N, C-alpha and C positions, 0 to 999 in steps of 0.2 A: 827528366824534368820537361823535355820538349812535349811529350805526350800530355802531361798534365797541364801544361800552359795551353796547348791547342784545344784540350777538352774544355778548359775554363773559358776559352774564347767563343764557344759555340753560340752562347746566348748573345754576345756582342755582335756576331756575324748576322744573326737574324734581325737584331734591332737596327743594324746599320742598313740593312736592306730596306726596312721600313722607312727609315729616315731618308734614304736616297729617293724614295718615291715622292717625297714632299719638297724636293729640291725646286726652287724657282728658277729653272733654266731659261736661258735667252731663247724665246720662240722665234726670233728673227734670224737665227743662225742659218748659214747656207745649207741648201738641201743637196744631199748626195743621191745620185740616181741608184736604183737597185739593180746593178749589173755585176757580173762576175769580176770584172776588172775593178770596179769600185769597192767590192767587198775584199778583194785581195789587197788593195792599197790601204783600206782601213785597218785590216789585220796587221799589215806591215808597220803602220804608224803606232798602233797600240803596242805591238811588241817592242818597237824602238823606244818608246817612252818608258815601258816597263824596264828595259835594260838599263836606261839612263838612271832610273830611280834606284835600281838595285846596286849600281856601280858608284853611287854618290851618297855622301852622308847627309846632305841637306836637300829635302824635297823642294823647299822654297827656291833654292837657287836653280835646280833643275827646271822648275815651272817658270821662272824668270826667263830662262833661255828659250823654252818652249813657246812662251807668250810672244817673245820678240821675233823668233824665227818663223812663226806662222802668222804674223800680223794680226793677233787676236785683239790688240788694242793699239792706240796711237803710239808712235815711237817714243821710247823712254819710259814707258809704263812699267812699273814693278809690281810684283805680286803683293797684295794687301791681305792681311789677316783680319777678316770681319768676325769679331768675337760674338759667340752665340751666348748671350747673357741669361743667367738663371739656370743653365743646364748643370746638372750635378750627377756625377756617377762615382760614388765612393770606391776607393781602391779595395778590391776583394783580395781573396788569397792568391788567385792567379796573377794579379797585378803585382802583388808584393813579392811573389816568388820570382817573377821575371826581373824585378828591380833588386832583388837581394836584400829586402829589408824586412824587419819584424813588424808585428802588429802595433807596436807603440810609436813607430817612425811616421811623422806627419807626411802625407803624400797629397799634393795639390792636383787639381784637375782643371783643364782648360779645353773648350771645344771651339773650333774656329772653321770658318769657310775661307779658303784661300782663292781670291778673286784676281782676275786679270781684266782690268776695266770693269765692264758690266757682266762678265762671264765668271761663273762659279766653277772653278777647275777641280777642286776637291774640298772635302770636308774631313776634319781630323779630330779624333779624340786623343787627348795627351794627358798622361798621368806623369807627374815628375816629383822629385825629391828636393824640396827647397833648401835643405841643409847642404846639399852638394853644389849649389849655385851661389853666386856672390849676392850680397844684399842689393846691389844695383840691378842685377838681372831679375831677382824676385820682385823688386819694386816695379820694374818696367813690365813684367809679365801680368802683375796684378792691376796695373793702372792704365795700360795702353793696349792697342790692338796690333802691336808689332808682332810679326810672325815669330814663333819659337825659335826657328832655325837662325834667324838673324840675331835674336837676343843672345843666344848661347854660342854663337860662332867663335867668340874669343877662347872657348874652352878647347878648341881644336878636336872636336868630338869625332868619334867613328860611329858607324851604324851597322848593327848586326841584324839581318832579316830573320824573323821567326817564321813568317808565312808570307807568300805572295801568290795571288790568284788573278788570272785574266778572267773576268766575269762574262765576257761576250766573245764568242767566236763567230765572226762574220761568215765564214764558210762552213757549211754543214759537215757533219762527220762523214768520211768517205768521199769527200769532194774529188780527191785526187784520182779516184778510180772511175769517175763518171765522165762521159764525153762533154765537151764544152757546150753542146746544144742543150744538155740537160740542166746547165748552171743557171743561176738567176740571170735574167736579161729582160729588162722592161723599162718602160718610161716612168714607172712609179718611184716614189721616194723611198730610200733605204730607211727602214725603221731601226733607229739606234736606241737602245735601252738607256735609262737614266744613269746607270753605273757601269763602268767598263773595267776598272781594276781596283783591287783591294790589297793593301800591304799592311803588315804588322811588323814592327821592328823595335829594338832596344838601342838607345843612344847611350854611348859610354864616353866618359872623359879620357883624357890622354893617358891617365893612370889605370885605365881598364875598368873603372867604377861605373856601374849602370846608374844613369840619373833620370832616364825618361823611357816611357813606353808609349808608342804612338800607334794608332789604328787609323789608316788613311784610306778614304774612298774616293776614286777619281771619276769624274762625271763625263758624259758625252760632250761637254763643252770643249774638251781637249781636241775635238774634231770640228769645232766651230769656225771653219774657213773653207773656201771653195775647194772642191776636190781637185786632184791634179787632173789636167786635161790629157785624156789618153786618146784623142782622135788621131 
């Protein structure tokens, strides 16, 4: 089943990349220098966030902590789900297979940008089964911009990762075999691509029933803070 699901996700992966290019990211973000140490630090931070996301059921709560720990917004700022209105992606065979539902089961779709202050940290496609949520949860998802993770938190859900990819490797292949003199070292700004991570996961209720499929793309705004001082 895993191979079938991943094959069905191929077109979503391509479309997600196209969407990422259109992100309106904060152009005033701090500049990282293009040096070996800065690239190493960026890689460590990306891997750290990736590990946190894989180890926790709610990406929203992970981003809450990331936002606060790296001062991406004023103290007390929480992640907000900026709903992308008018976006529609009907559940196809791959989605329904991942959720374990037939062709007659209603599956809702929601697209949001998770923001920390004025910074877009991720964009997520979410297909979910309304019949597996409470009426209050469905109403809140339909009428508000509250993030999915906060709405369904009372379910005590778990998260099963289908696929996780780091989209940008700051250090080139074979860097560990090159002398330091050959590594990046300049006064130029480090060119960080729009998207850094992509995760696909199924959320399950406490009884093990899948109720949501999410595809999350994390932007370079996760590094929108001054780089560590390595002088």
